[in-house]
MARBA-3410 file (N, C-alpha, C, O; in Angstrom, 1 decimal):
73
-45.2,108.5,31.9,-45.8,107.2,32.4,-44.5,106.0,32.4,-43.5,106.1,31.8 ~ -44.8,105.2,33.0,-43.8,104.0,33.3,-44.5,102.9,32.2,-45.7,102.5,32.1 ~ -43.0,102.5,31.4,-43.6,101.4,30.5,-42.8,100.2,31.0,-41.7,100.3,31.5 ~ -43.5,98.8,30.9,-42.8,97.9,31.1,-42.4,96.8,30.2,-43.2,96.1,29.6 ~ -41.2,96.6,30.0,-40.5,96.0,28.9,-41.0,94.2,29.2,-41.0,93.6,30.2
-41.5,93.9,27.7,-41.8,92.4,27.8,-40.7,91.6,27.5,-39.9,91.9,26.6 ~ -40.6,90.7,28.2,-39.4,89.7,28.0,-40.0,88.2,27.6,-41.0,87.7,28.1 ~ -39.2,87.8,26.7,-39.2,86.3,26.2,-38.1,85.7,27.3,-37.4,86.3,28.1 ~ -38.2,84.0,27.3,-37.1,83.5,27.9,-35.7,84.0,27.5,-34.8,84.2,28.4 ~ -35.5,84.3,25.9,-34.4,84.4,25.6,-33.6,85.7,25.9,-32.4,85.9,26.0
-34.8,86.8,26.1,-34.3,88.0,26.3,-33.9,87.8,27.8,-32.8,88.1,28.1 ~ -34.7,87.4,28.5,-34.1,87.1,30.0,-32.9,86.5,30.2,-32.2,87.0,31.1 ~ -32.6,85.4,29.6,-31.5,84.9,29.6,-30.3,85.7,29.1,-29.2,85.6,29.7 ~ -30.5,86.3,28.0,-29.4,87.4,27.7,-29.3,88.6,28.7,-28.3,89.0,29.2 ~ -30.2,88.9,28.9,-30.1,90.2,30.3,-29.3,89.5,31.2,-28.1,89.9,31.4
-29.7,88.4,31.9,-29.1,87.8,33.1,-27.8,87.3,32.9,-26.9,87.4,33.8 ~ -27.5,86.8,31.4,-25.8,86.6,31.1,-25.1,87.7,31.5,-24.1,87.8,32.2 ~ -25.8,89.0,30.7,-25.0,90.3,30.7,-24.8,90.5,32.2,-23.6,90.9,32.4 ~ -25.5,90.3,33.2,-25.5,90.9,34.4,-24.1,89.9,35.2,-23.2,90.3,35.9 ~ -24.3,88.5,34.7,-23.1,87.6,35.2,-22.0,88.3,34.6,-21.2,88.9,35.4
-21.7,88.3,33.5,-20.6,88.9,32.6,-20.0,90.2,33.3,-18.8,90.4,33.2 ~ -20.7,91.0,33.8,-20.4,92.2,34.5,-19.9,92.0,36.0,-19.1,92.7,36.6 ~ -20.4,90.9,36.4,-20.0,90.6,37.8,-20.9,91.1,38.9,-20.7,91.1,40.1 ~ -22.2,91.8,38.1,-23.2,91.9,39.3,-24.1,90.6,40.1,-24.7,90.6,41.2 ~ -23.9,89.5,39.3,-24.7,88.5,39.8,-23.5,87.3,39.5,-22.5,87.3,38.8
-23.9,86.1,40.6,-23.0,85.0,40.5,-23.9,84.0,39.9,-25.2,84.0,40.0 ~ -23.2,83.0,39.3,-24.1,81.7,38.3,-24.7,81.1,39.8,-25.8,80.5,39.8 ~ -24.0,81.1,40.7,-24.7,80.3,42.0,-25.7,80.8,42.7,-26.3,80.2,43.6 ~ -26.0,82.0,42.4,-27.0,82.7,43.2,-28.4,82.1,42.7,-28.6,81.5,41.6 ~ -29.3,82.2,43.8,-30.9,81.8,43.4,-31.3,82.8,42.4,-31.0,84.0,42.5
-32.1,82.4,41.5,-32.7,83.5,40.6,-33.4,84.6,41.2,-33.4,85.7,40.7 ~ -34.0,84.1,42.5,-34.6,85.4,43.4,-33.7,86.6,43.3,-34.1,87.7,43.0 ~ -32.5,86.3,43.5,-31.4,87.4,43.5,-31.4,88.5,42.6,-30.8,89.6,42.8 ~ -32.0,88.1,41.4,-31.9,89.0,40.2,-33.0,90.3,40.4,-33.0,91.3,39.7 ~ -33.9,90.0,41.5,-34.9,91.0,41.6,-34.2,92.5,41.9,-34.8,93.5,41.6
-33.0,92.4,42.4,-32.3,93.6,42.6,-32.0,94.5,41.5,-31.7,95.6,41.7 ~ -32.1,93.7,40.3,-31.4,94.4,39.0,-32.8,94.8,38.2,-32.5,95.3,37.1 ~ -34.1,94.8,38.5,-35.0,95.1,37.8,-36.1,95.8,38.6,-36.3,95.4,39.8 ~ -36.7,96.7,38.0,-38.0,97.4,38.6,-39.2,96.4,39.1,-39.5,95.4,38.4 ~ -39.8,96.8,40.0,-41.2,96.1,40.4,-42.1,95.5,39.4,-42.6,94.4,39.3
-42.1,96.5,38.5,-43.1,96.2,37.3,-42.4,95.3,36.3,-43.0,94.4,35.8 ~ -41.3,95.5,36.1,-40.6,94.4,35.3,-40.6,92.8,35.8,-40.7,91.8,35.1 ~ -40.3,93.0,37.4,-40.1,91.7,38.2,-41.3,90.9,38.0,-41.2,89.7,37.9 ~ -42.5,91.4,37.8,-43.7,90.9,37.7,-43.7,90.0,36.4,-43.8,88.8,36.4 ~ -43.5,90.9,35.4,-43.3,90.1,34.1,-42.4,89.1,34.1,-42.7,88.0,33.6
-41.2,89.3,34.7,-40.2,88.2,34.8,-40.5,87.0,35.4,-40.1,85.9,35.0 ~ -41.2,87.1,36.3,-41.7,85.9,37.4,-42.6,85.2,36.5,-42.6,84.0,36.6 ~ -43.4,86.0,35.5,-44.7,85.0,34.9,-43.8,84.4,33.6,-44.1,83.3,33.2 ~ -42.7,85.1,33.1,-41.9,84.1,32.2,-41.3,83.1,32.8,-41.5,82.0,32.3 ~ -40.6,83.2,33.9,-40.0,82.2,34.8,-40.9,80.9,35.0,-40.6,79.7,34.9
-42.1,81.5,35.3,-43.2,80.2,35.6,-43.7,79.6,34.2,-43.8,78.4,33.8 ~ -43.9,80.5,33.6,-44.3,79.9,32.2,-43.3,78.6,31.5,-43.6,77.7,30.7 ~ -42.0,79.0,31.9,-40.8,78.0,31.4,-40.2,77.2,32.6,-39.1,76.7,32.7 ~ -41.3,77.1,33.5,-40.9,75.8,34.7,-39.8,76.2,35.4,-39.0,75.3,35.8 ~ -39.4,77.6,35.6,-38.1,77.9,36.6,-38.6,78.4,38.1,-39.4,79.3,38.2
-38.2,77.8,39.1,-38.4,78.1,40.4,-37.4,79.4,40.8,-36.2,79.4,40.4 ~ -37.9,80.4,41.5,-37.1,81.5,42.2,-36.0,80.7,42.8,-34.9,81.3,42.9 ~ -36.1,79.4,43.2,-34.8,78.8,44.2,-33.8,78.4,43.2,-32.7,78.1,43.6 ~ -34.2,78.3,41.9,-33.2,77.7,41.2,-31.9,78.5,40.9,-32.0,79.7,41.1 ~ -31.0,78.0,40.6,-29.8,79.0,40.2,-29.7,79.7,39.2,-30.5,79.3,38.3
-29.0,80.8,39.0,-28.7,81.4,38.1,-28.2,80.5,36.7,-28.7,80.6,35.6 ~ -27.3,79.7,36.9,-26.8,78.9,36.0,-27.8,78.1,35.3,-27.7,77.9,34.1 ~ -28.7,77.6,36.1,-29.7,76.6,35.4,-30.6,77.4,34.3,-31.1,76.9,33.3 ~ -30.5,79.1,34.7,-31.5,79.8,33.6,-30.4,79.9,32.3,-30.7,79.7,31.2 ~ -29.4,80.2,32.7,-28.6,81.1,31.5,-28.0,79.7,30.6,-27.7,79.8,29.4
-27.8,78.6,31.3,-27.6,77.3,30.6,-26.1,77.2,30.6,-25.3,78.0,31.1 ~ -25.7,76.1,29.8,-24.4,75.8,29.6,-23.7,76.8,28.9,-24.4,77.4,28.1 ~ -22.4,77.1,29.2,-21.8,78.2,28.5,-20.4,77.5,27.9,-19.8,76.6,28.6 ~ -20.0,77.9,26.6,-18.9,77.5,26.1,-18.0,78.6,26.2,-18.3,79.8,26.1 ~ -16.7,78.0,26.5,-15.5,78.6,26.7,-14.5,78.4,25.3,-14.2,77.4,24.7
-13.9,79.7,25.0,-13.1,79.3,24.0,-11.7,79.4,24.5,-11.4,80.4,25.2 ~ -10.8,78.4,24.2,-9.5,78.1,24.8,-8.6,79.1,24.0,-8.9,79.6,23.0 ~ -7.8,79.4,24.7,-6.8,80.4,24.1,-5.7,79.5,23.4,-4.8,80.1,22.8
END
């Protein structure tokens, strides 16, 4: 049986940040591009979470993960 992981907006941001850090997704991609990295069942849940938090699929990934802070060397 296939189980669907439930996401909160914080969980989703962490997951997307991980994809960005690994170079699998660009900060400039549309949020819709994330569909390639989730199962169909997960995507339905993710779409609901995005909608509940007023994100559009055409918004940029950077809008979802928010401001990033960099530590200077």
